[in-house]
N, C-alpha and C positions, 0 to 999 in steps of 0.2 A: 349518443354513449361514445364520444371520441376516445374513452379513456381504454377502451378495448380493442385500438386499431393497432396495428405491428407496423403496417407497411406503408402508411400514408407519406413517408418520407422516400419512400422508394419511387422509382421513375415509373410512369405510366406505361402499362403495355397498351398500344393503342390497336383498335380494330375499327373495321368499317359501319360499327353502331355508332347511335349518337353520342356526341363528346362529352353529355354531363354524366354519363356511365362509365365509371372507371373501372378498368379491369385490374387486378392486382393479387398479389398473394395475401391469404387470410390472416387473421388475427393471432396473438401469441400468448394469449391469456390463457389459463387453464381452460380445456374444453371438457364440456358434460355430455357424455355419449346418451342419447336419449332413453328414457325408461322404457323398457320393451313393450310393458301395457299399452301404452299410447302410439307405438310405432308400428308402420305396416312395413317391415323390411322385406316383403316379397321380391324376388328376383325377376327381371322381365328380359329374357333373351331376346336375340333380333328375332325368333320367330313368333315372339308373342307370346308363347306358354309360359306358365309360372312355374318357378322351380322351387321345390319344396322341401326335395330329396339331397341331405347335406351331402351324400357320397357323391351324387351326381355333380354337386358344385366341386367338390374336391378333384374329381377327375378331369374337369375343364377349368381347373384354375390356370391352365399355362394359355388359355385362348388368347388370341390377340385385340378382340373386340367383344364388348358386350353393353347390353342397356339394362339400368338398375333403377328402381325408385325407391322413394323415402316419402312416406306420410306424417305428417306433424299434425296431432291434434292440439285443441285448443290453442289455435295457431295465435289467433288477437291478443293471446295472454303471452306470446314470446318475448322474453327479457334477455334471454342469455344465448349463449352459443350451443345450437345442436349438433352432433354427429350421429349418421345413419352406422347402422351394422356394416361391417367391411365386406367387401366383395371383392373374390381374388381374379386379377387379370394380369396374365404374365408372370401368375406366381408372386404378385405383389398384392397387399390389401388397400382398396381403395374406398372412400366414404364421401358421402354429401355433408357440406357443413352450409348451416345456415344462421344466420343470426339478423338481428335488427341493427339498424346502423343509421348514423345521422349524417346527411350530407356537409358535404366539407364547406361547398359554396353557400348553402343555405341552411343553415343550423336548425331553421323550425319544421324542416320538411324530414319526414322518417323515410329511410330507404331499407330495402332488403340487402344483405350480403350473402351473397351464393358462391361457393366455392368447391371445387374439386380437391380432395385430398389424398395423398400418395405415399405409403409406408411410413406415416408421421411417427409411429412408435419404435422405428428402427434407431440403435444406437451407433448403427454404420456410418461413416461420413465419407463412403467411397462410392456409394451407388449412385445411379443416375437412371432416368427413363423418359424417353421422349414420348410425347403423347397428342393426341387431339381428341376433343370432347366436344359434344353439345348440350349444354346445360338448358333444362326446360321447366318452365314452370306449368303444369297441366291445367288447362282449361277444361273443367268438368263438363260445360255445356255446350260447347263445340270445341273439337280435338284441333281442329285447323286455325284457333285463336290463340292455341298455347305459345307462351311467350317463350321465345329462344335464342340462345346467344352461344357464341362457337369461341373456342379457346385453343390456342396452341402453345404449348410450353414444355421444356426441359425439366423433369421435375427432380432436385437432388436435396441434399440433407438441409441445405440453408433455404431452399423455396419449395417444399413439400405440400404447399397449397396454391393454389391458382383459381382465380375466378374475377367475380366482380365485386367490389365494396357497395357498389349502387348498382344492382341488378335490375330493380325496377321500384317504382315507388310502392311504400308499404300499404298506403290507402288504396291503391288499384287493387291490391291483393285481398283486402278485409273487403272491399266492396261487392257483396253478395252478386247486384247485378251483372259485374263484368265476369262472372263464372268461374274465379279462380279458387273461390273458398265454398264448402258444403259441410254442413252440421261443424263448422269452425276446423274443418280439416282442409289441409293443403299440402297437394303431391308434388314432389319435386323429381326429376328424371335427368339422368344423365346418360349419354351414350358415348362409351369410351373406346377408341381407337389407340392402340400403344405398342409400340416398336420393344424388342425383348430389351431389358435390363441390364445395365452393365454393372460390375462391382458387386454383384450379388450371385449367390450360388444358383446361378440358371444352369441348368444340367439339358444342354441342347441335343446329348446324344438321347437322353429321355424323351424330351419331347419332339423329337425332329427324326431321330437315326442317324444323325450327322453330327460331326464335330466342325469347329472354325479352326482358325489359324491365326495364332497370337499375333497382335500389335506389338512390334519389337521397333516400332520407330522407323521414319525414314525409309518406306518401303511403300508408299503411295498404292499405286493400283495392282502391285504384283499378287497379295492375297487373293483379289477378286480373279484375275486370270490363272491363278493357279488351281482354284475350285474348278475354275470351269474345263480347265483341260484335264482335272482329275475325274471329273464327271462324265467326260469324254472316254465312253468305257474301253473302246477299241484301244485307243491311244495308251490308255493306262496298262492294258494286257500286255502291248509290245513293248511298254518303258519296262517292266518287271523282265523282260526276257532279254535286255541288253545284257551283255557279258560285261560286268564291272568287276569279277575278283581280285583282279591285280590292281585294281585303282587306287591312288592316295585317297582316303577319305575325305581329305581338307580341300583337295583341288577338283575332285572331278563333280562335273555337271551334271552327269546321268545319273551317277551314285546318288547324288544328295535329292535328285529328284525322286529315284527309286524310293529314299527315306522318308521324304514327305508325303508320298502317295500311300506307303506301306502305312505309316502313322494316321494318315486321314481313314485308312480302312479299318484300322484295329483299334485306336485309342479312343477312349471313354473321355478324354480332356483336350482343350484345345493345342495344336501343334505348331512346334517352333520352326523358324525358317532360315536361323542367322548362318547356319553349316551351308545351304544354298545360295544366299546372298555372299556368302564369303566366296565359295567356290567360282561363282562369275564376277567377282570382283566389284559389284555394286555394295558398299557396304555404307554409302554416305546419302543424305538426302539430295546432295547436287547429282549425284549419280542416275536418279530417277527423275530428278526434274530435267535433266539436259537429254533425256531420250523420253519416249511414249510406249505406250502399251503394246504396240504394233512393233517396236524394237526390242523389247523385252522378249515377246513371244517368239521374234526370230531367234533371238540368242539361246533360247531355252530348244526350240525344235530344231534348229540347225546342230546345237550339240546331239541331242538325242538320234538325229538323221545320220549325222558320222557315224555314232558309235555303233547303229544298226547294221551298218553296211557289211556283207560277208555273215551276215546272221540269218535265221529262220525268218526275223522280222524286217528284213531290208524292204524299204518301198512302202512303209506304214504311213509314215506321214505324208508323201504324195496320194496315198490311195484312198486317205482320210479327210485330207485338206486340199488337195490340189485340183485346180481346175484347168481351164485351158482357154485363152481369147485370143483374137487374131487383131494386130494393128493393120490398117489398109490405107494407101491413097490410090485412088483413081482419076485417073486424067479424063475429063470430059470429051475434049477436040481429037486425042489421038488415041491408038491403042498401046496404052502403057500404064501398069498397075504395079505396085509394091504391096507386098504383105510380109509380116511376120508372125507369126505364132509363138506364145508367149506361155508359159506356167504361171501360176498365182497362187498363192494360200490365204490371202484374203482380198478383200474390196476396201478401197479408200471413196466412202460417199459424202457429197457435198451437199449440205444440209441449207447453207444460206440460201434463204427466199425459197426454198423447198417445203411443200406441206406436208408430203409423207416420202415414205422410202420409194415408192412408185415412182413419183417426180425425180428422186435423184437418180434411180436406174435409167430414167430415161433420159436424163441430163447426160450420164456417163455415156450412153451409146449414141447420142446426139451426132449428127454430121455436121462436121468444119467445113466452110467453105473458102478454097484459097483462090482467091482471085484479086485482081487490082494489085495493089501494091505486096500484095502477100501470095502472089502466084508462087507455084510449085515448079522447080527446077529439075526436068525430067531429063536431063544429059542432053543427048543427041536432038531430043525433040525441044529444046529451050525452056522456056518459062511457059507453064502451062495452068489453065482453070483446073483445081482439080477439087476433090472430096476426101475428106480425112477422117479416120474414125476407127471406132473400137467395137467389135462382135464379138458376144459371148459365143464359145464353141460347147463349153460344157460347164456346168455347175457341180463342186465338189459334195459329197455325202454331209461333210459339216462346214458350213460357211460362215467365214468370220466377216462380218462388216465393222468397218473401222468408221465412225461417223465423224464428220470433220469438225468438232466444238471447240477445237482449239486452233487460231491460225493467225497468222501475223499480220497487223494492221500498218500498212506504212504510213498512215496518217499521224497516227502516233509513236511508230518506231517500236513497237514492243507487241508480243502475243497477248491475245484476247480471248475471252471465252464467248462462244455463241450460244445465249441460252434461249433462242427461239424455239416455239412449239413446233415438235418435228414426228409427226405419227408415224407408228409401226404397228403392222398386225400380228395376232399370233398365227395366223395361217398366211405363208406368203406365196403366192403364185408367180413363177417367174417364167414361164414358157415364152413370153412375149418378147423376152428380152435374148433368147437364143437365136442363133443364125438358123440352126434346124432342130426342129421340135421333135421328139418320139412319143408317139401316143402310148406305147407301153410303158413308158419310164418318164410320166410327168415330172416338171420343176415345181415339185409341190413339197412347201418345206414347213415344218412346226417349230415355234420359237422355242429354243432351249435355256437361253441365257439371258441377261440384260444387265450391263455393266454399267453402274450409274455414280456420277460425280456430284458433291453438293459444294458450292463455293464457288469462288472465283479463278482466276489463273494462276495466281499466287500461292495458291493453297486450297484445304478442303478436306474433305471425307469422301472414301471410296468403297462402295458395297455393290455386292452383286445379288441379282434376284436368280435363281435356278429352279428350272423344272426339271429335276435330275431324273425323273423315269420317262418324260415326254406325256404324262397323262394329265396335265394341267394341274399338277398338286405342287404348288409353289413354295418355295422358302427363300427367305431373305439370311444372306450369310453378309454378317457386320463384324468381320474380322474373327472376335474368339465367340461370337453370338450367334449361332445359328435358331431362326424361328420361323414358324409356318406364316405364310401371308395369304392375302387373296390374290386373285388374277388382276385385279383392278390395281393392287398396289403396286403390284411386278411390272403392269404393261402401262396402262393410261396415266397413272402418277409420275411418269417418267418421259411423257413426252417432252415436257422443259413449256417455257413461256408460261404468260400470266393466264390464271385460270380462274374462275369461280369458285372452285373449291377452294375453302380456308385450308384444309390440310396439305395443300401441296404448295412446296416451295418454289418460287420462281428461278431459283438457281440449282434445284435439284434435277438432272435428266442424263439419259443416255449416253454414252458416249462409244459402246461397243457392243453390237449385237450376235447372238451365236444362234443360225437356224439349223436344223437338222433336215434332210430329205427323209419324207414320210416314209418312202419304200426302203430306207437304210435304217429305220430306227430300231428294230432288231439286231443289225448289223454293229452299229454304234455303241448302243445302249445294253447290250447284252450285259448279263449280270459278270460281276469280276469275283471269282471263289479264291480261296487259298491254294487249291489246286493249280491255278494259275500263275502261281509265284514259285519260283525255282526254289527247293529246299536249302540251297547253299546261301541264297540271298536271305531266307528267312533267318538262317541260322547265323549269320554275320549281323543282320540289324538287330535281332535279340539279343546277341552278345555284346553289342554297342551300348544296349538299354540297360544291361546289367552293368556294365562298367561304369555308366554313366551316373546309376543309382547308385553305385558304391561311392563312386567320388563326391557324390551330392550328399548323401549320410556323413561321408569321412568331414566334409565341410561343416555341415550342421553339428558334427560333434567335435570339431577342432579344437575348441574350449576347453573340452575334458581332457587333452591328452598333451604330452610333450615329446621332444624327440631327444632320444640320448645317441650321442654320436661316440662309438666305440673306434679307438685307434690303436692298432698292435703293434709290437715292436719291430717288425717287419718292415712298417713304413717309415722306420727312423734310417733305414739302411740305404746310404746313397744320399742323404740331406748335406746339402753343401751351404747350409746358413746356418744364422743363430737359432737357438732352442733345439728341439728334437725333431720339428718337420715344419712344411710349408702350408699353412691352412689354407691356402688356395688352390694346393695342388694335392692333397692328401684324401685319400680314397677311406670314408668311413663306413664301418658297419653301423647301418642307421637303424634304430629301434623306435618304434611307436608306442609310447608307452602312457598308461592312465596316471594322471598325475596323482591319483589316491592311491596308488601301486605301492606296495611297501618294498624298500630293499631287499629282503627276503625273496620276495615273489619275483623281482627281476633278476634276482642272481638266478632262480630255478629258469625262467626263460631263457637266458644267456648259456647255462649249461647245457640245455638241451640244443639250442642252436649252434653253439660253437664247437660241442663236443668234448668240453672237459668237464669234471666233477668239482662242485662248488669249493672245495679245500683246492683245487688244484688253480686257482684263478684269484688274483686279486684287483681290486679298483683303485685307481689313482685319479682323480678328477683333476683337469687340467685348471690351474689357478691362475689367473691374472695378478702379478706382483707389482708393487708400486713402481718399478725402474722399468715398466712397458714389456718385460717379458711372460710367458706362460709357460710355467713348469709344473708336473705331477706333485699332489699333495696328499698325504696319507687319508684315509678312510678307514675306522675303525668299525669293521664290519659286526663284530661281536656289541658294542655298545649301540650300533644304530639300523640294525637290521630290521625294527619294527616301525621306524619311520617312514613317512612318505617321501617317494621321490622328488616331487616340487620342492617340499622343505629341504631335504638335503642339499638340491640344488640351488637353495635361496633364491629360487622362481628364475634361475639362468634357464633360457630357452632357446636354441638346444642346448643341450648340458654335454661337453666334451669331456670323455675320461678316457685315460690310458688302461688297457687291459694288460696286465701282467699275467703271462700263464708258464706252467712247468714247460722245459723242452719235451719234442717227440718222444725222445727215448723214457723220458721219467714219465711220461704219462700212460705209457704203454705197458711199463712197470707197476703202474698205480702209484707212484710216489707221490709226493703233495710238495706244495711251495714250503720253503723254508721259513720258521717262525721271524715275527718283526716286532721288536720291541718299540714303539714309539716313542718311549721317555728316552730310548738308551741307544736305539739304533738310527741311522742315517742311510737313505737311498741316493747313490751318485751314479750318474752318467758319463760313460767314459768315450772320447773321442781323441782318435790318433791323426795330427797332421803330417803330411808328407808334402816336403817344401820342393822337391823336384817335380813333382805331377801338379803342385800347387791344390790337393785335394785333401777333405776330411772323410777318414773312415770311422765308421761308429763301431764302438767295439762293447757295447753291452752295458746294463748295469749292473751294480754289487750293492750288497746290505755291507755295512760294516758300523762297528761302535763307533760313537762321535768320538771317542778318547783315543781312537786308533791312530797311531802317528803316520804321516804321510809316506814315510819310507818303507811302512810294511806295505802298502799296497803298489810298489814298484815293480814287484816280482808278477802280480795280476796283471799290471799293464803290459810289459813284456810279452806274457803268455798271449793275452787277448790280441796284440800286434804281430805275433809271429818274431819277434826279436829274440836275440839269446839272454838268457838268463844274465843279469849282471849290466846290460846293457844302460850307458848313463843317458838319462833321460832329462829333459827339460819340460815343466810343468806349468800351465797357466789355469786360472779360474774364468771362464767364459761368464762375465758377469752381465752384461748387456749389448745391447749393440755399439759398436764402438769403443766398448770397454772392457779390453781382455788384461787382466793383472797377472805378473809371474808370480808363482810360488816359488818363494825363496828359502824357505825354512823346513827341509822334508824331515828335520826331526821333531817339529811341533804336531801337537794334536790336530785331528780334523777341525773342531770348535776353534782353533786358536790360529790354524793356517789359513782357513776360509773366512772371508768375512760373511759375518750373520749365516753362519751354516743352517740350511734347510734342505729338507727331502727334495729332489730335484736337480740340487746344483749340478754343473756339471765341469768336469776337469779335462783339459784338453794337453796332450802330451807328444812329444816329438825327441827324436833322437838329438842328443848334446854333440852335433859335428856340423854346426850352423854354417852355410856359406854365404858370408855376407855380400858376395858379389851377384846373386840371384836375385831376379824380382821380388820374391816375397819369401825372404829367408826364414821368417818365423812366424807362428800361429797368430801373433798379436799382429805382424804387418799383413797378415791374410784378411783377419777380421776388419782391418783399417780399411784395406781395400775393398772389400764387401759393402762395406758402408757406405762408399760412394760409389759403387757400381750402378750403372743405369743401363737399360735397353733401350735403344733408340732405333725408330724405325726411318729409313732414308727412301725417298720415293724420286723419281725421275719426273722433274718439273715438265720433260716434254711430252710426256706420256700419260694420257688421260686417265685417271682412275689407277695409277700404275700402283699395285699392293707394295711395292718396294722390299726390301731386305732388313734384316735385324742383326744389327750391331750391339756387343757389350762393351761398352767404355765406362771410364772415369770421370764422373762430373767434374772433377779437378784438372781435366784436359784442358790444353788451350788449343786455339785454331789449329795450328799446325801438326797439334797430335791427332787429333781428329781427321784433319784432312789426309795425312798419312794411313790411318786405320783405314779408311772409306776407299783411298785409291789402291791400297791392296788387295780388299776385296773385290775392286772393278778391274783390277790389273791393269791401273791405268798410271799416268804421272799425276801426283799430288796438285802440282801446278796447272794442270790439264781441268781442275773441276772448281765449280763457283757453287755457293750454298745460299740457302735462303732459309729464313726463318718463316716459323709455320702461323698462318692467320689465327689470331686468338678468337675469332667471332664466327668461323667457318672453316672448313676443312679447306686447306688450300695453300699453296706457296705465299708467302708475304715478301717483304723487302730483301734484297741480295746483302749478304755478309761481304765486307772488304777483307781481302787476305791479310789486313793488318789489325784484325779486331784483335783487342788485349783482352777480353773477356774470357772467363773459363765456360765450359759446358753448362756447369749449372745455372750461370747466367743466361743463355739462350734458350733453357728450359724452363725458367722460373715462372712462364704465364699458364704452365699446366698443372691441373690438380695430382694430388698424391696419386692414385691411382687410373689417372687416365693415360693411355697411350702415347708415349712421346716420340715426335715427328718430326724430322726436318726434311728439305728437298736439297736437290742437287742438279746440275745439267754439266755435262762435257763439252769442253773447250776444245777449238781446235788450234787455238793459241795460247800463252801462259797467259795468266790470270792478270801477270802484273802489266802486260800488253793491254790485255782486253778494257782492265779498269782504266 
């Protein structure tokens, strides 16, 4: 029946069983659930009792391991794939799958395919679950002769079943003398041990009471260490008491740690750590690869210890984690000894060649003989035979043991991981390693945490097994997934080395252990309550969450909104450039508006916000003209008030609008804006140019009929500029940058005097007393100069990272003009300056300029992008540039 095999082309999964039996994923053909009448779907848990109560099955669906059976009747007639009823482990449905198969190498030999299937009916593609299982065909005559094989597999949507296409010969099963079949019935059994799944709705809080930490990439061992510190309750209480009220939320490590601890204690979902890693600067994988877990622990605890100084929790770190040891050297033949007492917060234990943790401690305090060529220099006593070593004076309440799994190998000139078997007990007795013991306070420790790494030195996966309450009830913390586990999984499975247990990976082993002194369990693990958290800290963290939730909601709903940016006439005052305002400097009033909001609804909101009645306001959208300018354009409120804002903006987002309002006095008197006939009227803006000050002065806007003559506007211009009535004026139309045209005929109507008359056109006027000797005598000269104006940053080449100073120049200037302007700023002689171009590929001085350079400033700056800051370098000389060159 080779046509029903899906994975024969896949690579074989090799195990220690006979080679002719292939282990692989199952079939891809439609599968047939076994008819209930011929299936004995009773479930057999580890205690051997039969589960028949459906409610009990549901209550235990989160369990990590279980055994269940599947009995097939009329087995000798089996011709198709059969599936058992589902049994829930780790909240996922597991089924036994059996089918008759034809052996690949011997087509005439019929075999049994036996597979374990997981979550096959799920449509999700993101789930995965790592599991080990024992597949068994029950021998009804002699249980010990049942045929078993083991599998270990990461189940996911593409490989949701795993087992053997040739589990055992079909004839062996149907041979009644061999005991596998009785009344044409065969019973299959599977014992499954599964890790908590990833990518599914696994509720860690519900099944364990705890939550995990998000895997945010490139954080390696950090999540494991954070969970370990969090469950050191005495530390957690002290962390909450640190004064962080005035700390910067993005830079404070103590505040970031308080935030993570608070979330782990109160959240129902996995907790993020990005703010924490950002606070101490380890935001890349390289940062974690260049340090180890011991260094990260020191970074966190040092920050915490410093923050606790001068507070009620000062000294907590040393009280919880601090022990003392003495380093000594004793001379054998003279009365000379040297001793130094040291504090420690963790102990590094060598594991290479050591069988257990006791061997490592014995090695740690072993006496080194200083003799022969290695004698000790005892000062006035000369070179002496001596003994060198370390003795422990005390062990702390919480003992951190760093197992030296990662070491430098001089032969390969690289770091390697030691996967040797190294045993550690649940109860650790350390009295024999103390210099002086105290019978009333024995150094008796209980294992609290096992930090585990799977993989080699170049990468892998980190988890931590924790005994949170010190009562032997273990949990596995695998990033965002927390699950209950057995004591054997937490301890024995992490000794490392090759093991007969198929479920244990050779490269999975402990690299750090945490023990707690039995006499200090109540002190270290005393429950942490909300009352232990300062109210101000709770208030701050909850407010942060509220703001983050609001921002998250805004991001999710951003596609429903648009921005309307309102500019008012007061922003036009003081503007010295083209058009009405500088888009990079203007201060808009920004409104977040639903795209399907109507113009009428927006006007009501605007009225409430700005304090004007709707008939005291008029909207003029800023419209981009073909000549590159942006000018206000008419929006007919009466015609358009029922249309949606996004339609009116023609999908422009943000949408910039000039808001015209009545003046303050008119508003107070209840007055309204004058009427505006879009067919007959035009709105013009007025600017006055002052050639002496070389400045523009905004003179407001006017409504006027398009048939109005220019002469009729002169009195308004004089009034707005403060000139005596009848003052002779020169008028210009500001068309676009570098194009300002004089209006010659003042007796013409507007539609004839101005080119393509439109709302938003600008008339610039000045007194008709032009002094041709001044720098910029006319408005046309002013705008022409403005077009060529450029801000240049000059930095001193001899000063590292000199911020420099800004000078406004014309890009038409030559070398001499630039040199004179900069020399005036520096109060020096232009001949004592040398200039340098800016390098195009990086920020720094490039080649020097000769004082005979014939190009313009525009030529010097042509390598810069339009909005890029323009930068040149200089150095001051002690001789003239002509002599220097």
